[in-house]
C-alpha positions in Angstrom: -56.5 -41.8 -62.2 -52.9 -41.6 -61.3 -51.3 -38.2 -61.0 -48.3 -37.6 -63.2 -45.0 -37.3 -61.3 -42.8 -34.3 -61.7 -39.6 -34.8 -63.5 -36.5 -32.5 -63.4 -35.9 -29.4 -61.4 -38.0 -26.2 -61.2 -36.6 -22.9 -62.3 -36.4 -21.6 -58.7 -34.4 -24.6 -57.6 -31.9 -24.0 -60.4 -31.7 -20.3 -59.5 -30.9 -21.2 -55.9 -28.1 -23.5 -57.0 -26.6 -20.8 -59.2 -26.8 -18.2 -56.4 -25.0 -20.5 -54.0 -22.3 -21.2 -56.5 -21.9 -17.4 -57.1 -21.6 -16.7 -53.4 -19.0 -19.4 -52.9 -17.0 -18.1 -55.9 -17.1 -14.5 -54.5 -15.6 -15.7 -51.2 -13.2 -18.3 -52.6 -11.5 -16.2 -55.4 -10.1 -13.4 -53.1 -8.9 -16.0 -50.6 -7.2 -17.9 -53.4 -5.5 -14.8 -54.6 -4.2 -14.0 -51.1 -3.0 -17.6 -50.9 -1.0 -17.3 -54.1 0.6 -14.0 -53.0 1.6 -15.6 -49.7 3.3 -18.5 -51.5 5.2 -16.1 -53.7 6.3 -14.3 -50.5 7.5 -17.6 -49.1 9.8 -17.8 -52.1 11.3 -14.4 -51.2 11.7 -15.4 -47.5 13.5 -18.6 -48.7 15.8 -16.5 -50.9 16.6 -14.3 -47.8 17.4 -17.4 -45.9 20.5 -18.1 -48.0 21.7 -14.6 -47.3 21.0 -15.1 -43.6 23.3 -18.2 -43.6 26.0 -16.3 -45.4 25.9 -13.4 -42.9 25.9 -15.9 -40.0 29.0 -17.7 -41.4 30.8 -14.4 -41.9 29.9 -13.3 -38.3 31.2 -16.6 -36.9 34.6 -15.9 -38.4 34.8 -12.2 -37.6 32.7 -11.9 -34.4 31.6 -8.5 -35.6 28.5 -7.5 -37.6 29.9 -4.1 -38.6 31.2 -4.1 -42.2 29.4 -7.2 -43.3 28.1 -6.5 -46.8 27.2 -8.4 -49.9 30.9 -8.8 -50.9 32.1 -9.9 -47.4 29.3 -12.4 -47.0 30.1 -13.9 -50.4 26.8 -12.8 -52.0 26.2 -11.4 -55.5 26.1 -7.6 -55.9 22.7 -6.0 -55.1 21.5 -5.8 -58.7 22.7 -9.3 -59.5 20.9 -11.1 -56.6 17.5 -11.2 -58.3 14.8 -13.8 -57.8 11.5 -13.9 -59.6 10.0 -11.2 -57.3 13.1 -9.5 -56.0 14.7 -6.3 -57.5 17.6 -6.4 -55.1 19.1 -7.8 -51.9 21.4 -5.7 -49.9 23.5 -6.5 -46.8 24.7 -3.6 -44.7 26.3 -4.3 -41.3 24.7 -7.7 -41.3 21.2 -6.3 -41.9 19.5 -8.0 -45.0 17.2 -5.8 -47.0 15.1 -7.0 -49.9 13.5 -4.8 -52.5 10.5 -6.3 -54.3 9.1 -5.8 -57.8 5.4 -5.9 -58.7 5.3 -9.6 -59.2 3.6 -10.3 -55.9 1.3 -7.4 -55.4 1.4 -3.9 -56.9 1.2 -2.3 -53.4 3.9 -4.4 -51.9 6.9 -3.0 -53.8 9.9 -0.9 -53.3 13.1 -0.6 -51.3 13.3 -2.3 -47.9 10.0 -4.2 -48.4 11.4 -7.0 -46.1 14.3 -6.7 -43.6 16.1 -9.3 -41.5 18.1 -7.7 -38.6 20.6 -9.8 -36.6 21.4 -9.2 -33.0 24.5 -10.7 -31.5 24.4 -12.4 -28.1 27.7 -11.5 -26.4 27.7 -14.5 -24.0 26.9 -17.2 -26.5 28.2 -15.6 -29.7 25.1 -16.6 -31.5 22.8 -14.4 -33.7 19.1 -13.9 -33.2 17.1 -12.6 -36.2 14.2 -10.2 -36.3 12.1 -9.8 -39.4 10.1 -6.8 -40.4 8.2 -5.6 -43.5 6.5 -2.5 -44.8 2.8 -2.1 -44.0 1.6 -2.9 -47.5 3.2 -6.4 -47.3 2.0 -7.4 -43.8 -0.8 -9.5 -45.0 1.4 -11.6 -47.2 4.5 -12.2 -45.0 5.0 -14.9 -42.4 4.1 -14.1 -38.8 7.7 -13.4 -37.8 7.9 -10.5 -40.3 4.8 -8.8 -38.9 6.5 -6.6 -36.3 
């Protein structure tokens, strides 16, 4: 007599598949959340870039970083310069400081969350920029802000 062939999957095979999917989801979900927070932070850095250009243009006409603030750089007042994740953008002597709200991460908030600091080169008259961030934001910011 012929033996009857097995059809379908056994319970153990199905349980193995479910376990593998669970492990993959446990790894992928936190990685995806970090990815979305980094993309939100990229929006903030892009917002800072427009302020950086305004400060550089003001410096090119005055040749002095002292006294460059929001008004001199042609930027909106601190409380009016709001993006989706930004509570305020302040320029003081050319230094651009951004305060973040809780839209990106609840730990990465507060005054001076991100800072762009210009340094003037006396020989060429150009500016070099150094970015920094508070410790709670380090894992979400671009590499040049992790100083």
